[in-house]
N, C-alpha and C positions, 0 to 999 in steps of 0.2 A: 541250329541246335534246339531252339524252342519248339519247332514243329515236331522233332523227334520226341521231346519230353511229353508233349501233348498226346502224341500217338501212343506212347508207352502207358501213360496214365489212363487213357480211354480204353485201351485193350485190357489192362490189368483190372480196371473197374468192371468190365464185362465178364472176364474169365478168371479173375483172381480176387485179390482183396487189397483195398487201399485205405489209408487213414488220412483224414483231412484236418487242417488247422495246425497251427504252430505247436501247441501243447501236445497234441496227439503225436505229431511227427517227432518231437523231441523225445517223448516216452519210448516209442518203438525204436528209435535210434539208440537210445541208452541201453535198451534191453537186447540190442543186437538183432532185432527182427526186421528192420528195414532193408530192402534190397536196392532201392532207388529213391532219391529225394529230389523234388523240384520246389523252388521257392520264388516268390514274386519280388522283383526289385523295387516296385512302386509301393511296397508296404511302408506305412508310416506309424510310429517312428521306426527307423531302420534297426534299432536295437532288438526289435521283436524277432527278426530273422538272422541277425548277424552271426549268431553262434552255429547256425546249421551247416555252413560249409566246413567249418573247423571240426565239428563233431562228426560229420560224415567222413571227412578225411581220416580222423582218428579211428573210426570203425571200419574203414575200407569200403565205404558205400559211395557209389557215384552220385554226384549232386550237381544239378543244373539250375542256373538262374534264368527265369523267364521275365519278360518285361512287365506284364500286367496281371494283377490279381484276378480281374474279370475273366481273362482267358484261361487262367489256371483253374478257376472255379468251374468254368464251363466244361473243361476237359474232365473234371472230377464229377460232373453230373450235378453241379449245384446251381441254384438260381442266382447266387451271389458270388462275389469274388472270395478267394481264400489266400492266405499268406503262404501256405505250404501244403504239400501233399507228399505222402510216402507210400511206396508200393511195398506191401507186406508179403503178399503172395503174387508171384509174377503172372501166373496163368499162361496165356499165349504170348506174353510180352517178354519172355525170358531171353529169346534171341536178340530182340531189339535192345534190351538193357546191356547185353554182352557187347554189342557193337557201338555203344555210345562212346 
């Protein structure tokens, strides 16, 4: 499942639009702009990302937990890890998101 999440994020980053970081992800989720969300399970403290699965479910957005912030950051094109990433414009990742 993580590999699919990384593939979606990489493709959306190249052909669509993504938001990085827990605050940005929360904002686009609340505004109903997020199409897909991934968050890192190794985020400390856990409270930072605990609300994301619930908010995603409430908004009808697919949400996947990945194990490491570093891997999530790399998929998002960052030199550091990130707690969460949201796809705002799917680009060529639309079909991948549908199949998750």
